[in-house]
N, C-alpha and C positions, 0 to 999 in steps of 0.2 A: 572730394572725389570718393566714392566707395570703390574698394580694391576687390579683386576675385575672391578672396577669403571672407569678405562682408564686413572686414572692418572699414568704420569712415562711412556707413551708410547713412542717408539722409531720407526722411519721409515727412509728408505731409501732415498737419493736423487735420482732425475730422471737419473743420469749417474751411479748409483751404479754399481761396479763389480760383474758379476754374473757368473765367471770364475769358472769351476769345479762344478758348481749346476747342478740340474734337476729333483729335488723333489719338488712339491708344495704342502702346507698344507692349505686348504682353509676353513676358519672357518665364518660363518654369524654371524653378530654382533646382540647381543641380539634378537636371531631369533623370538621367540613367541612374544616379545614386539614390534619388528619391522614389523611383520605382522599386528599387531593390530593398528598400525600408518599408516600402507599401506590402510587398510580399512577404517580407521575413521581419517582422517588427521587432525583434531580437536585436536589430542591428540599427535601432533609432541611438542617436546620439554618439556613434562610435565613427572613427575615422574609415571610411570605405574609397576604395580603389575599384574602378570598372575596368577589366582587362584581364586577359588570359594569366593564371598565376603561374605559368611557368614559360619557358623560353624567353623570345624576345619581343614580347607584345609590349603596345603602348598603350598608355592611360586613356582610355574613352571619356572619363568623367570620374570626378572625384567629389565626395561630399565636402561640406564648408568644414567640417571638423579635420578633414585631410588637408585642405587648400592651407590652412593655417600654418602649416608644416613647410610649406613652399610646393606642395604637390599641385601639378598643373597638368591639363590635357595635351596629349601627344608627346610627353615625357615616358621613357622606357618605364615599364614598371620596375625594373630592378631599381633604378635610380629612385622612382618614388619609395620604394621600401626602405631605401638607406634614410631618406628623408623622414619618413614616418613608419619605423619598425613595426610599430602596433596596429597599423592598419590591416583591414581585412579586405582581401580581394575577393571581388564577385565576378564571375565570367559574365559576358554581355548577353543580353537576350534581346535581339532586334526586333524578332516578330512581336514580342510583348510591347516593347516602346513605340512600334507603328500603332499597334491597338489602341494603347494609353493615348498617344497623338490624335489619333481620329476622334476619340472622345471629346478630347480637350476641344478641338477644331469645332466640332458640333456645338457646344457649348458657345463658343465666340458667335457662330453664326445665327444663334438663337436671338442674341440683341442686333446684329444687322448683317446684312448679305455682304457687305463691304469688308471682306476679311482676305489680307494677303499674308500666307504664310511665308516666312523667310527660311525656315528651316523645320525640323520634326518638333521643336520645342518653344517656336516663338512666332509671333503674328502681329502685323498692324491690324488695327480696326478704325474704321472711319465710323464715327457714331454721331456726325452731325446732323443725318436725318433722324434719328432714334429718340431725339430729346421729347418729343411728346408722349411717346410710348414709355420710354425707361427713366426719363429725367435728365440731368445734366450730366457732361461727360464725366464728371469727378463720381457722380452717384451712381453712374454705369459702371465706372471702374470697381467700385467696391462690391457692386452685385456680382460682377464678373470674378473676383477673388473668391468671394463667398460660394458662389455655386461651383467652381470648380474645386473647392476644397471638401464640399459638400458632396457632389457627385464622383470625384475620382480619389479622393484621399492626398491630392498632391497641393503643393503650394505653388503660387506664382507672384513675381512681381510685375507692376504696371509703370509705365511712365505715361503722364498725361500732357498733352502739349498742342500748340497751334500747328506744327510740324511734324513730318516723321523724324527728321534728323534730332530735333530736341526732345520727341518722345522718347526715342531709343536712348539717348544720352540719360534721360530721367530714369529710366527702369533700370540701367545698368548702376546709377549711384543708389537706388533704394533696394538693392539685393542685400540680403534676401529676406522673402516675405514682407515685401515694402511697397508703398503706393507714393509716388511723387508726381504732384501737379506743378505746372509750370504756366501760369497766367500769361496770355499773349503780351499783355504791358511789362510782363517782368522778364521776357524772354532774353534782353539784352545784359540786363543785370545777371541772370543766372548764367549765361554763357562767358561773360567777361573773364571771370577768375580762374575759369577751368583750364586745365593743361592741353595742349594741343594734341596730346595723347588721347584725350578724352572724346575727341571728335571721331564720329562714327565713319569710317573709311579711310582716316588717316593711320597709316601701317608705322611699324618701327623706323623704316627708312625714311619715310617721309618726315617724321617726326624729328629724327636726327638732323635731316638737311634745314629743317626751320630752325632747330635749336643752334644750330652752328651758326645762325645769322643773328642770334639773340632772340628769336620769335619763341616764347615759351609758354603763353597762354593766347586764348582766344581773342583777349583783348589786344594782345601783340600783333595779331593779325590785322585787326581792323585799323590800326596805326601804320601798319607797314605799306610801303608803296606798292601798287600791283606788280611792277615789274620786277621788284626783289621776290615777290611771290612766285612769280613765273620762272625765276631763275631756280628757285628752290625746287620747284614741283613740275614745271611745265607749264605752258600755256592753258591747257584743260585744267590739271590739279590746282593751279594759281587761283584761275578764276572760280572754280567751285568753292575752295575755302573762303575766298573772299566774299561770296554769297552767303556760304554757311555762317560764316563769323557773325554777320548781320541779321541772324535769324530768317534768312531767306532761303527758301526749298519749295520749290514749285512742284514736285514729286507728288503725285496723288496715290491713294490706295488702290492698287490693280487686282482683281480678282483672277484674272487670266494669266497662268504661270508658263513661262518660256524658258524650258529647260536651255542652260547655257552650254553644260558639256557633261560628257559622261565617260566613267572611268573606272579602271580597276588596278590596283597595286597590291604587291606580297612582301611582306618582311620575312626572309630566311631565318630560319632557327641557328642556321650557321651561314658565315659569309661565304659565298660563292664566286669563283675567279673564273672557272672554265667558262669561255665564250660559248660553246655550244649549248650548254644547260641554260645560259642565261636567253639566248636566242630562242630557245624552245619554249621558255616561260614567257617571252614576249608574243611568241605566235599564240600560245593559250590565251594570255590575256587580250589581245586583239580579238580573238573569237568570240570572247565574251563581250567585249565592247561592241563588235559588230552585232552580234545577236540582240543585244540591249536596245542598239538604234533601231533595228528593224522592228523589233517588237512594238516600239513607241512611234513609228513612223518617222525619224529623222535621219538626215544624211549629215556628214561633218565636211566641212570646208579645211579643217586643219587637223593634222594628228601630231600629238607630243608625247613625249616619254620622260618618265622622271627616273632618275638614277640616285640612290644615297649608298655613299660608300662606307668602308669599314670606319673611318674615323668621323661620321655623321655628316661628312661634307655631302651636299645635296646639289644637283644640278639637274636643269630640265632643257631638252631641246624640242622644237616644233618644226614642221614643214608644213604649207598651204599645198593642198592636192589640186591638181590640174582642174577637175570637176569633183563636185561634192560627192561623196559615197558612203555606203553603208556596208560595202562588201568586205567582210572580214579579211580575205586575202590580201586585198588593197592596204588595209589599215595595218595589217603584220607585216607587208614589204616595205612599208615606209617607216614602221618602227625599227626594223632591221637596218634600214639605211642611217637612221639617225643613231642607233646603238653603234654601228660600226664606224662612225664618223667621231667618236669621243675616245678619250684618252682612257684605257683601262688601266691605269696607274696602280690599283689597289683591288682586293675583292669587294664585292657588292653585298650590302645587306638589305637593301630594298628596291624592288624595281616596278614601274607602272606604265601604263597606256592610257590616254585620255584624248577622246574625240572632242573638237572643241569647234567653236563657231556653226552651231547646229541650225540646220533650216529644215522645212518640211519635203519629206522625200519627192522626189520628181520635180522640185521647182527650177533645176537648170535646163536650159535647152537641149531637146533630143538631139544626140548626134546622129550621123547617117549611120554608122555601125558602132557597136557596143563591144569594145576589147574585154569587159568582164562578164559578158554573157554567160560563159560557162561556169564562172565563178558564183555567179548570182543562184543558177541553177543548185549548185552543190550547197550553198546556203540555205536555199528553200528546202532541201531534202534534210539538212542538218536540224533547219528550225522545226519541221514537221516531226522529226524524230524525238526532239527534245520534249516538244510539245506532248506527244504522246507516252514517252517513257522516261523522261526526265533528264537532267543536264550530262549525267554520266554515262548515257545510254550509247551515244555514238561520240568519236572523237578521231582526230586526225592520228595516221599511224605513226607519226615521227613524234607525237607525245607519248606514245605508249612506251618508248624505251628510256633512253638516258635523261631526256630532258625532265621527266617528273621523278627520276631518281632522288627527290629532294623532299623536305619537310619545309612548310611556310606557313605563317600566320596571315590570314587575310586581312588586310588593314581595313577593306570595306566589304565583309562578306555578305552582305545583303544590299541590295538597292535601296538607298532611302527615297522615303515619300516624297519628301522636299529637299531638293538640292541646293 
């Protein structure tokens, strides 16, 4: 099993059997760090950390040279530098990443229209219908890797398999700069010895629950009674891993992307204990979330907040709305209710607001009257002003005073193209 630092990688020989395959998972290698090297070749071969060099930023990405020292995404930059003092910290450039991502996705679509982006730097491709034009799935994968490198200067790893789950696992194992093909007939042999932690979608808590019952490999999952799996992971989770352990994954590559959630959060340069300041920050973040929902024609059925305390303990709380909404005031009110209900036992270093369970705007049945009619008019005026003059042109009076007398690092300073 390949690790995040690239050790233990497995790749296929040039004559690998690709019989029965058709799904590619393409993953750009250390994407943000690779773009930094592309823009500044003097960084080649050096440990790189993508993040703000000062304050309390977290690691957005790291080169493989830095990962070998234990540096990981979402780790505080200060901690990463203690692990790898010689690392070079490079500030993130999100617009640049989005531009490069668009170029890469266009290369994918030149081979097949069936491309499903998972994030800014990875996607599934269904190439079963492209054989006559481009060759077998393994041949197509090699062409994709070659063209991505030639046209962008970036390196990617690809897993080729009969299902999305196995293709995703294979690309991870082949990183960096690798290609791993799993023929359909080899699927069970490939899966069997892998750790349950290698399964796509099995997180640390689920893995711990399985391991506590002596289920450590995917072969162990196949041997375990279904009721044991259900006790460990719940009925839905148990059924899912039972199927995946047998190479059964009916998910198709889908080209239509449905946004699942929209959120914004801030990491403060200094821990904040003043509830008034934190409430003002929640209101500001709620305004941003609401504006983004309206811009894309969505409404949220659920609002959640995220709080990370000074000791890095992180909690989240959510509330379902009576009716789906994209009204900033409504989102902010719920965020305040959730915030007021938690124990503020210590200062806070990060706070966030997220809109979840999204649906197209206007999907709920129309009420006889609208309690939010005036707030919607205000939102419309704010949106118009923002479109004409920029995000900072108009803001709430409450946010001009004490509430923004802080400095913060935006954890997600720009909306990502793929969520």
